[in-house]
KELUM-411134 format. One record per residue (C-alpha): residue in one letter; x, y, z. Coordinates in pm, 1 decimal. Each point is the difference from the previous one (the first is absolute). Layout:
% KELUM-411134
@residuo:a; u:X; v:Y; w:Z
...
END
This chain:
% KELUM-411134
@residuo:m; u:408.4; v:250.0; w:-744.7
@residuo:r; u:-359.8; v:85.1; w:67.8
@residuo:r; u:-30.8; v:290.0; w:241.1
@residuo:l; u:-297.2; v:-57.2; w:227.3
@residuo:i; u:-193.1; v:246.7; w:206.3
@residuo:i; u:-53.6; v:-203.2; w:313.4
@residuo:g; u:-170.7; v:108.9; w:318.2
@residuo:l; u:-148.5; v:326.3; w:-122.1
@residuo:f; u:-244.3; v:-0.6; w:288.1
@residuo:a; u:79.4; v:355.4; w:106.2
@residuo:a; u:-354.1; v:79.8; w:99.5
@residuo:l; u:-42.8; v:-327.4; w:181.8
@residuo:m; u:274.5; v:86.0; w:244.0
@residuo:a; u:-87.2; v:368.9; w:42.0
@residuo:a; u:-109.3; v:82.6; w:350.5
@residuo:t; u:-183.2; v:309.9; w:-116.7
@residuo:i; u:-274.2; v:-173.8; w:-197.7
@residuo:l; u:-330.2; v:156.0; w:93.8
@residuo:p; u:-237.8; v:-298.2; w:27.8
@residuo:a; u:-324.4; v:4.7; w:-190.6
@residuo:a; u:-185.9; v:-35.1; w:328.7
@residuo:a; u:127.2; v:343.4; w:100.6
@residuo:f; u:-277.6; v:147.7; w:-206.4
@residuo:a; u:-251.6; v:-160.0; w:236.5
@residuo:a; u:144.2; v:197.1; w:289.6
@residuo:d; u:-220.5; v:287.9; w:-99.8
@residuo:a; u:-321.4; v:-159.8; w:119.8
@residuo:a; u:-223.8; v:283.2; w:-112.2
@residuo:a; u:125.7; v:-9.6; w:-358.7
@residuo:a; u:-11.6; v:-379.9; w:-9.6
@residuo:k; u:-354.6; v:-5.8; w:135.8
@residuo:a; u:-113.3; v:261.2; w:-250.3
@residuo:a; u:147.2; v:-199.1; w:-287.4
@residuo:a; u:-141.9; v:-329.7; w:119.3
@residuo:a; u:-345.8; v:145.6; w:57.7
@residuo:a; u:-29.5; v:139.8; w:-350.1
@residuo:t; u:-215.9; v:-214.5; w:-224.8
@residuo:k; u:-12.6; v:240.6; w:-289.3
@residuo:v; u:183.1; v:310.1; w:-109.0
@residuo:d; u:-164.1; v:314.9; w:131.5
@residuo:p; u:-34.7; v:251.8; w:-290.4
@residuo:t; u:122.5; v:287.1; w:215.0
@residuo:a; u:302.3; v:-201.6; w:115.4
@residuo:k; u:76.4; v:-84.1; w:-360.3
@residuo:t; u:-23.3; v:364.9; w:-107.7
@residuo:k; u:236.6; v:107.1; w:277.6
@residuo:g; u:230.5; v:-286.4; w:-82.2
@residuo:m; u:19.7; v:80.2; w:-370.5
@residuo:e; u:67.8; v:367.4; w:79.1
@residuo:a; u:288.5; v:-86.6; w:231.5
@residuo:a; u:140.7; v:-299.9; w:-189.7
@residuo:p; u:225.1; v:176.8; w:-256.7
@residuo:g; u:181.6; v:188.2; w:274.4
@residuo:i; u:25.5; v:-311.8; w:216.5
@residuo:i; u:144.7; v:-203.2; w:-287.8
@residuo:t; u:264.6; v:266.7; w:-53.2
@residuo:s; u:86.6; v:56.2; w:364.8
@residuo:a; u:11.3; v:-373.7; w:78.9
@residuo:g; u:206.4; v:-76.8; w:-312.4
@residuo:l; u:-244.3; v:-260.6; w:-126.1
@residuo:d; u:45.7; v:-161.0; w:-341.7
@residuo:c; u:-372.9; v:25.5; w:-66.2
@residuo:q; u:-224.8; v:91.8; w:-288.7
@residuo:l; u:-308.3; v:103.3; w:195.5
@residuo:a; u:-311.6; v:-212.1; w:-51.7
@residuo:d; u:-203.7; v:84.0; w:309.7
@residuo:a; u:33.1; v:133.1; w:355.2
@residuo:r; u:-194.9; v:54.1; w:319.7
@residuo:l; u:44.2; v:166.0; w:336.4
@residuo:i; u:-13.4; v:-268.9; w:267.6
@residuo:g; u:-1.7; v:232.8; w:298.5
@residuo:i; u:201.8; v:209.8; w:244.0
@residuo:s; u:153.9; v:-136.7; w:318.7
@residuo:t; u:190.9; v:166.4; w:282.6
@residuo:d; u:268.7; v:-184.9; w:193.5
@residuo:p; u:-103.3; v:18.1; w:368.1
@residuo:k; u:364.8; v:24.6; w:111.6
@residuo:t; u:154.4; v:237.3; w:-251.7
@residuo:k; u:-323.6; v:185.1; w:-79.2
@residuo:v; u:106.6; v:-9.0; w:-366.5
@residuo:a; u:-293.4; v:-21.3; w:-243.1
@residuo:q; u:33.1; v:-195.3; w:-324.2
@residuo:s; u:-228.7; v:-45.6; w:-297.5
@residuo:y; u:-26.1; v:-343.8; w:-158.9
@residuo:f; u:-63.8; v:-41.1; w:-373.2
@residuo:e; u:-43.0; v:-308.5; w:-215.8
@residuo:i; u:159.9; v:39.0; w:-342.9
@residuo:a; u:-73.0; v:-232.0; w:-295.4
@residuo:c; u:249.3; v:-7.0; w:-289.3
@residuo:k; u:-44.6; v:-127.4; w:-355.1
@residuo:n; u:158.5; v:-345.9; w:-42.5
@residuo:a; u:203.2; v:40.7; w:318.0
@residuo:e; u:-20.3; v:-55.7; w:373.1
@residuo:g; u:-231.0; v:224.4; w:201.0
@residuo:y; u:81.4; v:178.8; w:324.6
@residuo:v; u:-130.6; v:138.1; w:322.7
@residuo:v; u:195.2; v:320.0; w:69.5
@residuo:s; u:16.7; v:182.7; w:332.6
@residuo:v; u:53.3; v:374.9; w:-39.7
@residuo:p; u:53.7; v:239.5; w:293.8
@residuo:v; u:-283.2; v:251.1; w:24.9
@residuo:k; u:252.8; v:264.1; w:102.0
@residuo:a; u:314.3; v:-1.1; w:-213.8
@residuo:g; u:319.7; v:-98.9; w:179.8
@residuo:t; u:-167.6; v:-171.3; w:293.6
@residuo:a; u:49.1; v:-356.2; w:-130.9
@residuo:d; u:136.7; v:-191.0; w:-296.5
@residuo:t; u:-220.8; v:-105.8; w:-290.5
@residuo:q; u:-19.5; v:-380.5; w:-15.9
@residuo:a; u:-122.3; v:-208.3; w:-293.3
@residuo:y; u:-121.9; v:-354.4; w:71.7
@residuo:t; u:-70.3; v:-237.9; w:-286.8
@residuo:c; u:-343.2; v:-156.9; w:1.4
@residuo:l; u:176.6; v:-330.9; w:69.2
@residuo:e; u:147.7; v:148.7; w:317.1
@residuo:v; u:-338.5; v:142.9; w:94.8
@residuo:a; u:-164.8; v:-340.8; w:-51.9
@residuo:a; u:258.6; v:-157.8; w:230.6
@residuo:a; u:-95.5; v:248.2; w:273.9
@residuo:k; u:-326.4; v:-193.7; w:54.5
@residuo:g; u:-233.8; v:282.7; w:82.1
@residuo:a; u:49.0; v:230.1; w:-295.5
@residuo:t; u:-63.0; v:-61.8; w:-366.5
@residuo:c; u:17.2; v:162.5; w:-339.9
@residuo:i; u:-354.1; v:19.6; w:-139.9
@residuo:l; u:29.0; v:188.4; w:-328.7
@residuo:p; u:-96.8; v:-232.7; w:-286.9
@residuo:e; u:345.7; v:27.3; w:-160.9
@residuo:n; u:154.9; v:-121.9; w:326.9
@residuo:a; u:-243.5; v:-287.0; w:56.5
@residuo:d; u:273.4; v:-259.1; w:-67.3
@residuo:p; u:324.8; v:142.7; w:144.7
@residuo:k; u:217.9; v:-274.1; w:-148.3
@residuo:a; u:-113.0; v:101.5; w:-349.8
@residuo:g; u:168.5; v:333.9; w:57.4
@residuo:i; u:346.8; v:-158.6; w:12.2
@residuo:a; u:-51.0; v:-222.8; w:-306.0
@residuo:a; u:186.3; v:240.1; w:-230.8
@residuo:l; u:294.5; v:20.3; w:241.2
@residuo:v; u:20.1; v:-378.2; w:27.6
@residuo:a; u:-27.3; v:-45.9; w:-377.1
@residuo:q; u:308.9; v:214.0; w:-52.0
@residuo:d; u:221.9; v:-232.1; w:205.2
@residuo:q; u:-184.5; v:-331.2; w:14.3
@residuo:p; u:-205.8; v:-32.0; w:-319.5
@residuo:n; u:-79.4; v:-365.5; w:76.8
@residuo:c; u:-166.9; v:82.8; w:332.2
@residuo:q; u:-379.2; v:2.4; w:7.7
@residuo:i; u:-71.4; v:148.7; w:341.5
@residuo:t; u:-229.9; v:-212.1; w:214.5
@residuo:n; u:46.7; v:189.6; w:324.9
@residuo:a; u:184.8; v:299.7; w:139.9
@residuo:r; u:50.9; v:181.2; w:327.8
@residuo:g; u:161.4; v:325.4; w:103.7
@residuo:l; u:269.7; v:-30.1; w:264.8
@residuo:g; u:81.8; v:367.1; w:50.7
@residuo:h; u:242.2; v:268.1; w:-110.7
@residuo:n; u:276.8; v:227.1; w:113.6
@residuo:a; u:131.4; v:324.2; w:-148.7
@residuo:t; u:131.0; v:-172.0; w:-314.0
@residuo:v; u:-146.0; v:-352.3; w:-26.9
@residuo:t; u:-347.3; v:-150.7; w:-25.5
@residuo:v; u:-15.2; v:-372.2; w:83.4
@residuo:i; u:-266.9; v:-225.4; w:-152.0
@residuo:e; u:-40.9; v:-376.6; w:-9.3
@residuo:i; u:-159.4; v:-170.4; w:-300.7
@residuo:a; u:-91.9; v:-358.4; w:-84.1
@residuo:c; u:-7.5; v:-116.3; w:-361.3
@residuo:q; u:-201.4; v:-268.2; w:-171.7
@residuo:g; u:218.2; v:-310.1; w:-17.4
@residuo:g; u:156.0; v:42.0; w:344.0
@residuo:a; u:258.6; v:275.3; w:-34.2
@residuo:g; u:-2.9; v:272.7; w:262.9
@residuo:y; u:198.9; v:320.1; w:49.5
@residuo:i; u:70.8; v:275.5; w:249.0
@residuo:i; u:21.0; v:318.7; w:-206.7
@residuo:d; u:218.3; v:290.9; w:104.9
@residuo:g; u:-156.1; v:285.1; w:-197.9
@residuo:s; u:49.5; v:372.6; w:21.0
@residuo:y; u:-178.3; v:226.0; w:244.5
@residuo:p; u:-236.2; v:124.5; w:-114.5
@residuo:l; u:-53.0; v:-300.2; w:-226.4
@residuo:s; u:77.9; v:85.3; w:-363.7
@residuo:l; u:9.6; v:-186.1; w:-330.1
@residuo:s; u:284.3; v:218.1; w:-119.1
@residuo:k; u:232.9; v:-98.4; w:284.0
@residuo:p; u:178.5; v:-335.9; w:41.9
@residuo:a; u:-135.4; v:-270.6; w:226.2
@residuo:t; u:179.7; v:-306.4; w:135.3
@residuo:f; u:-184.2; v:-332.9; w:-2.6
@residuo:n; u:123.3; v:-229.7; w:276.9
@residuo:p; u:-125.3; v:-358.2; w:-54.5
@residuo:c; u:-165.3; v:-162.5; w:299.1
@residuo:a; u:223.1; v:-297.8; w:-80.1
@residuo:g; u:297.0; v:209.7; w:109.5
@residuo:i; u:-146.6; v:145.2; w:318.6
@residuo:t; u:139.5; v:-189.7; w:297.8
@residuo:a; u:-131.9; v:-31.9; w:352.1
@residuo:g; u:236.6; v:260.3; w:142.1
@residuo:m; u:-125.1; v:287.1; w:-211.8
@residuo:t; u:-214.5; v:272.1; w:151.6
@residuo:i; u:-282.7; v:-31.6; w:-250.9
@residuo:q; u:-137.6; v:-338.0; w:-103.8
@residuo:c; u:-227.7; v:-110.8; w:-281.4
@residuo:a; u:-349.8; v:-65.6; w:132.5
@residuo:l; u:-182.5; v:-52.1; w:-330.5
@residuo:t; u:242.1; v:-268.2; w:-124.1
@residuo:d; u:93.4; v:-273.4; w:247.4
@residuo:a; u:292.3; v:-242.9; w:-14.6
@residuo:a; u:-211.2; v:-276.0; w:-154.8
@residuo:t; u:-112.3; v:231.5; w:-279.8
@residuo:t; u:358.0; v:113.8; w:-61.5
@residuo:n; u:119.3; v:-361.2; w:-14.2
@residuo:a; u:-273.2; v:-80.9; w:-249.6
@residuo:y; u:100.4; v:301.6; w:-211.0
@residuo:v; u:367.2; v:-101.6; w:-12.1
@residuo:t; u:-99.7; v:-361.8; w:-68.5
@residuo:g; u:-196.2; v:129.5; w:-298.2
@residuo:l; u:308.9; v:181.8; w:-127.8
@residuo:v; u:205.6; v:-318.3; w:37.1
@residuo:a; u:-256.0; v:-194.2; w:-203.2
@residuo:k; u:43.2; v:247.7; w:-285.5
@residuo:m; u:380.1; v:24.1; w:-4.7
@residuo:g; u:52.7; v:-302.5; w:-222.2
@residuo:k; u:218.9; v:-202.9; w:237.7
@residuo:p; u:-110.7; v:-305.9; w:200.2
@residuo:c; u:-12.1; v:109.2; w:362.0
@residuo:d; u:-208.1; v:-112.2; w:296.4
@residuo:m; u:55.7; v:310.2; w:213.4
@residuo:k; u:148.7; v:-60.9; w:345.1
@residuo:d; u:72.3; v:361.1; w:97.2
@residuo:h; u:18.0; v:346.9; w:-148.8
@residuo:r; u:115.0; v:351.4; w:72.0
@residuo:y; u:-39.4; v:340.0; w:-161.4
@residuo:v; u:344.9; v:126.0; w:-105.0
@residuo:g; u:-73.8; v:349.2; w:-131.1
@residuo:a; u:-78.8; v:200.9; w:-310.6
@residuo:d; u:214.3; v:191.6; w:-246.6
@residuo:s; u:-45.4; v:359.9; w:-111.0
@residuo:k; u:-242.4; v:-108.2; w:-273.6
@residuo:g; u:-231.7; v:-177.6; w:242.8
@residuo:v; u:109.6; v:-352.1; w:-94.5
@residuo:a; u:-40.2; v:-212.4; w:314.2
@residuo:y; u:213.7; v:-295.7; w:106.0
@residuo:f; u:-111.5; v:-294.5; w:211.6
@residuo:e; u:219.0; v:-288.4; w:110.9
@residuo:v; u:-169.0; v:-339.5; w:14.5
@residuo:a; u:137.5; v:-323.3; w:141.8
@residuo:c; u:-140.8; v:-327.0; w:-136.4
@residuo:q; u:-62.8; v:-326.4; w:182.1
@residuo:d; u:256.9; v:-179.0; w:-221.8
@residuo:g; u:278.6; v:235.0; w:114.9
@residuo:k; u:5.5; v:226.7; w:-302.7
@residuo:g; u:-49.4; v:372.2; w:26.6
@residuo:y; u:-78.3; v:293.2; w:-227.0
@residuo:m; u:-23.4; v:375.2; w:-10.1
@residuo:m; u:-324.5; v:101.0; w:-167.6
@residuo:e; u:10.3; v:324.2; w:-194.7
@residuo:v; u:-354.1; v:142.5; w:-12.5
@residuo:t; u:-64.4; v:299.8; w:-225.3
@residuo:l; u:-276.1; v:257.2; w:44.3
@residuo:t; u:-195.2; v:-167.9; w:-280.2
@residuo:g; u:11.2; v:-335.8; w:178.8
@residuo:a; u:267.5; v:-166.5; w:-214.6
@residuo:i; u:204.6; v:-248.6; w:205.4
@residuo:a; u:356.3; v:-112.6; w:-71.3
@residuo:p; u:172.4; v:-263.3; w:217.7
@residuo:i; u:370.2; v:47.5; w:77.8
@residuo:d; u:182.5; v:-301.1; w:139.5
@residuo:c; u:152.2; v:61.8; w:342.8
@residuo:a; u:329.7; v:-120.4; w:-143.2
@residuo:v; u:27.9; v:323.3; w:-200.6
@residuo:a; u:-198.0; v:236.2; w:221.3
@residuo:d; u:280.2; v:130.4; w:223.0
@residuo:g; u:-27.6; v:346.7; w:-154.7
@residuo:i; u:-365.5; v:40.4; w:100.4
@residuo:g; u:-44.4; v:138.5; w:348.1
@residuo:g; u:290.1; v:-203.3; w:136.3
@residuo:g; u:-116.6; v:-323.8; w:-159.0
@residuo:c; u:-203.9; v:-288.5; w:131.6
@residuo:t; u:-8.9; v:-61.2; w:374.4
@residuo:l; u:-264.7; v:-271.6; w:19.4
@residuo:t; u:205.5; v:-244.9; w:-208.0
@residuo:s; u:373.6; v:-63.6; w:-46.2
@residuo:s; u:117.6; v:184.8; w:-309.4
@residuo:r; u:328.8; v:-196.0; w:-4.8
@residuo:a; u:-182.2; v:-331.3; w:-0.6
@residuo:a; u:-233.4; v:135.9; w:-267.2
@residuo:q; u:296.5; v:106.8; w:-213.1
@residuo:t; u:157.9; v:-345.1; w:21.5
@residuo:e; u:-324.6; v:-170.7; w:-89.5
@residuo:q; u:-68.9; v:241.3; w:-286.2
@residuo:a; u:351.4; v:-48.4; w:-142.1
@residuo:g; u:-61.9; v:-374.2; w:-0.9
@residuo:l; u:-328.7; v:46.5; w:-184.2
@residuo:y; u:159.3; v:227.0; w:-261.4
@residuo:s; u:282.0; v:-254.1; w:-48.0
@residuo:k; u:-253.2; v:-273.1; w:-70.5
@residuo:l; u:-198.5; v:216.2; w:-241.4
@residuo:a; u:316.3; v:113.1; w:-181.5
@residuo:h; u:123.8; v:-359.2; w:-41.9
@residuo:n; u:-342.2; v:-105.1; w:-129.7
@residuo:a; u:23.1; v:277.8; w:-258.7
@residuo:g; u:339.1; v:-126.3; w:-121.6
@residuo:f; u:222.7; v:250.4; w:182.6
@residuo:a; u:223.0; v:-193.2; w:239.5
@residuo:c; u:24.8; v:253.9; w:279.5
@residuo:d; u:32.4; v:-63.0; w:370.7
@residuo:v; u:-133.7; v:334.3; w:114.1
@residuo:s; u:224.6; v:178.5; w:248.4
@residuo:k; u:-161.2; v:342.5; w:-27.2
@residuo:y; u:-309.6; v:140.9; w:-159.7
@residuo:g; u:-170.5; v:332.6; w:-42.8
@residuo:p; u:-356.6; v:67.6; w:-117.6
@residuo:i; u:-26.4; v:253.7; w:-282.1
@residuo:p; u:-292.9; v:242.5; w:51.2
@residuo:v; u:-179.5; v:-23.1; w:-332.1
@residuo:s; u:-367.0; v:-46.4; w:-79.7
@residuo:l; u:-32.7; v:-335.5; w:-172.3
@residuo:p; u:-336.7; v:-150.8; w:101.1
@residuo:g; u:20.1; v:-365.4; w:93.9
@residuo:h; u:380.3; v:2.0; w:12.8
@residuo:e; u:282.9; v:79.7; w:240.4
@residuo:v; u:323.1; v:140.9; w:-145.4
@residuo:v; u:313.1; v:-81.9; w:203.6
@residuo:e; u:374.5; v:40.0; w:-52.3
@residuo:l; u:193.5; v:-310.9; w:100.1
@residuo:a; u:360.9; v:-47.0; w:110.1
@residuo:c; u:133.1; v:-354.9; w:7.3
@residuo:s; u:249.1; v:-175.0; w:228.8
@residuo:n; u:90.9; v:-259.9; w:-264.6
@residuo:r; u:65.2; v:229.8; w:-297.2
@residuo:p; u:127.0; v:358.3; w:-50.1
@residuo:d; u:-270.5; v:117.6; w:-235.3
@residuo:g; u:-339.4; v:102.6; w:129.7
@residuo:a; u:-337.3; v:42.7; w:-162.6
@residuo:i; u:-333.1; v:174.1; w:5.3
@residuo:a; u:-275.8; v:-250.2; w:77.2
@residuo:i; u:-362.8; v:61.0; w:-85.1
@residuo:f; u:-192.5; v:-237.3; w:225.5
@residuo:p; u:-372.1; v:-55.1; w:-70.4
@residuo:t; u:-244.8; v:-21.8; w:289.6
@residuo:s; u:-176.2; v:-282.8; w:-183.3
@residuo:a; u:153.6; v:-345.2; w:47.0
@residuo:s; u:-99.3; v:-95.4; w:-354.7
@residuo:e; u:230.1; v:262.1; w:-156.5
@residuo:k; u:377.0; v:-39.7; w:-26.4
@residuo:a; u:240.9; v:265.5; w:123.7
@residuo:q; u:188.0; v:211.7; w:-254.0
@residuo:i; u:372.1; v:52.0; w:57.8
@residuo:e; u:190.8; v:287.9; w:-158.8
@residuo:n; u:376.2; v:-25.2; w:39.4
@residuo:c; u:160.4; v:325.8; w:111.7
@residuo:a; u:173.0; v:9.0; w:-339.2
@residuo:v; u:-327.6; v:86.8; w:-172.6
@residuo:s; u:-238.9; v:108.4; w:277.2
@residuo:e; u:47.0; v:371.0; w:-73.7
@residuo:l; u:-180.2; v:-56.8; w:-329.8
@residuo:s; u:-310.3; v:-51.4; w:216.3
@residuo:g; u:81.9; v:298.3; w:217.9
@residuo:y; u:144.7; v:-199.0; w:293.4
@residuo:r; u:355.1; v:82.8; w:109.5
@residuo:c; u:187.6; v:-245.8; w:219.1
@residuo:s; u:183.7; v:135.8; w:301.9
@residuo:f; u:114.6; v:-312.6; w:185.4
@residuo:s; u:241.9; v:-133.0; w:-264.5
@residuo:k; u:279.7; v:165.8; w:-198.1
@residuo:p; u:-58.6; v:60.4; w:-374.1
@residuo:d; u:285.1; v:-229.1; w:-106.8
@residuo:a; u:-165.0; v:-290.0; w:184.7
@residuo:a; u:-255.7; v:-6.1; w:-283.2
@residuo:f; u:256.8; v:-17.8; w:-283.4
@residuo:p; u:9.3; v:-385.4; w:-7.2
@residuo:q; u:-375.5; v:0.8; w:-69.3
@residuo:l; u:51.4; v:236.5; w:-294.9
@residuo:t; u:281.0; v:-223.6; w:-127.1
@residuo:s; u:-238.5; v:-294.7; w:23.1
@residuo:d; u:-268.1; v:194.3; w:-191.5
@residuo:l; u:251.8; v:67.1; w:-281.1
@residuo:k; u:86.0; v:-369.4; w:-18.2
@residuo:t; u:-370.8; v:-80.7; w:-25.6
@residuo:l; u:-7.4; v:228.7; w:-304.6
@residuo:g; u:307.2; v:-163.8; w:-158.8
@residuo:k; u:262.6; v:259.3; w:105.2
@residuo:t; u:242.9; v:-227.2; w:183.2
@residuo:t; u:325.6; v:200.8; w:-2.2
@residuo:c; u:-103.9; v:300.8; w:210.6
@residuo:v; u:41.7; v:-1.5; w:376.7
@residuo:v; u:-194.6; v:304.6; w:114.3
@residuo:s; u:209.5; v:258.5; w:186.7
@residuo:g; u:-240.8; v:294.9; w:0.9
@residuo:e; u:-358.5; v:94.3; w:-74.7
@residuo:r; u:-213.8; v:305.8; w:-73.6
@residuo:l; u:-377.5; v:26.5; w:12.9
@residuo:v; u:-117.3; v:125.0; w:-340.9
@residuo:g; u:-377.3; v:8.9; w:61.2
@residuo:t; u:-331.7; v:-139.9; w:-113.1
@residuo:t; u:-224.2; v:49.3; w:-301.7
@residuo:a; u:-374.3; v:22.5; w:-56.3
@residuo:d; u:-7.5; v:-356.0; w:-135.5
@residuo:k; u:98.3; v:-122.6; w:348.1
@residuo:m; u:361.4; v:-77.5; w:-74.6
@residuo:g; u:296.5; v:89.2; w:221.0
@residuo:y; u:363.8; v:59.0; w:-98.5
@residuo:i; u:329.7; v:-31.0; w:188.0
@residuo:e; u:345.4; v:81.3; w:-138.9
@residuo:v; u:288.6; v:-220.7; w:117.2
@residuo:s; u:378.5; v:11.4; w:-41.3
@residuo:c; u:229.3; v:-302.6; w:-17.3
@residuo:a; u:299.5; v:-83.9; w:220.9
@residuo:d; u:225.2; v:-84.8; w:-301.4
@residuo:g; u:-21.5; v:357.6; w:-126.3
@residuo:n; u:-192.2; v:-93.2; w:-312.5
@residuo:p; u:-322.9; v:185.7; w:-95.7
@residuo:g; u:-299.5; v:-72.8; w:215.2
@residuo:y; u:-370.5; v:-38.3; w:-71.6
@residuo:v; u:-345.2; v:140.8; w:56.7
@residuo:i; u:-219.6; v:-276.7; w:141.0
@residuo:s; u:-377.0; v:22.9; w:-44.0
@residuo:y; u:-243.4; v:-146.8; w:253.5
@residuo:t; u:-369.9; v:-73.4; w:-14.2
@residuo:l; u:-131.6; v:198.4; w:297.7
@residuo:a; u:-289.0; v:-234.6; w:73.5
@residuo:t; u:236.6; v:-288.3; w:83.8
@residuo:m; u:341.9; v:169.8; w:13.8
@residuo:a; u:125.0; v:-267.8; w:-242.1
@residuo:p; u:290.9; v:102.5; w:-228.0
@residuo:k; u:-112.0; v:26.5; w:-361.0
@residuo:e; u:287.4; v:130.7; w:-212.5
@residuo:a; u:362.9; v:115.4; w:31.9
@residuo:l; u:96.9; v:274.3; w:-245.2
@residuo:t; u:355.1; v:114.1; w:-65.3
@residuo:c; u:53.1; v:371.6; w:50.0
@residuo:s; u:19.7; v:57.6; w:-375.3
@residuo:f; u:-354.7; v:-135.4; w:-37.7
@residuo:a; u:-138.0; v:170.3; w:309.2
@residuo:k; u:47.6; v:362.0; w:-110.7
@residuo:d; u:-375.5; v:57.9; w:-33.2
@residuo:i; u:-71.7; v:-107.8; w:358.2
@residuo:a; u:9.1; v:313.9; w:217.6
@residuo:g; u:314.6; v:124.2; w:-169.6
@residuo:g; u:175.4; v:-334.9; w:7.1
@residuo:c; u:296.8; v:-103.8; w:212.9
@residuo:q; u:143.0; v:266.5; w:229.6
@residuo:m; u:235.4; v:-186.5; w:234.9
@residuo:p; u:360.3; v:119.9; w:-60.3
@residuo:q; u:132.8; v:-346.0; w:-81.9
@residuo:n; u:-272.1; v:-48.6; w:-260.3
@residuo:t; u:12.6; v:345.7; w:-159.6
@residuo:k; u:372.4; v:-23.5; w:-76.4
@residuo:h; u:-78.9; v:-290.3; w:-233.0
@residuo:s; u:-283.4; v:183.6; w:-179.4
END
């Protein structure tokens, strides 16, 4: 079962977020910042002298690039004086930091340049801070390498969390819960705008619903399944950052889309998606399961395996262009591993559970002895007509792409080692145990070794 991290919007629901506009409350400091058209040399000298201590006291993750003193302002109510400094960091977000002139009279506060820009009245003017969104590019790249930032805004911070919204080229948008102060070395949670509902405290403003719909529609177009999207929802993300979206199609089908950080998209049919965030809710998973079983039955029959599918289970392997599924049948006791191609021009490959382990696929729906009649049939194909298989042992495979299975016979006589061509799983040769001694040590089943 995939464990999802759903609803990690801790900062979004925190009542203690200090809004970015709070910085504008100090009118004198805001006016001084807005009025500056160039960096005063004296202000820069004072800023550079104070910056190392400010970086340490404020706990900033900052390799100093430049600094300036913005000015000093006194709160008319509390009479507390504070100095304001702009700090520019190398390849990281810049800050405006308020520092009490007299130690202990107020807390030091660090505002990102994105927060300052949102205050509408103050601004970061050092050259390194000219484009505030560039300062968070490294942070975004760590978690969302596919995101090319087109816009960003600072929403505020509290004692532990800095909240930023970003918009990405292509339509994706996120609310980021980063550390306070913001740091590349500390984890950040990326909450997709697609998953932010109307009832949440903070909303995406840079990515609207139409843009989000277009983004998800683009994902659907790339998932490799025919689907005219009717509806969608963001389900959640796992601990590795893999995101899951449910999509409902106009024809009644539905899928879970697994979207990795690199942009790879894998569709998971709603019929087998119950273990992902509670399963599909926009479509009926039971109806999907019934329909999918019918499709698998048809494909299996077309491939020469007469199976009315009663149960199926996808096998999570990477086999581009193919879907690997274990089948259980209502009309026969033995099951199979089916390798279904996504291309209609290619025929499905069926591996009976008697031999599927040679390919690395172990059946779990059917009992091992249900496959014995198939092994008996394979022996007859090879001219060994007196042995009714009563047991089997997987021997292994060889570099020349051959597989070997040892079988015992119900009449108590010596059994055989059957060889299979792995490419087709067709039986090739049946060797008596006396001739099979050079194949992985030969026969080892008790009934066969007593005849050796």
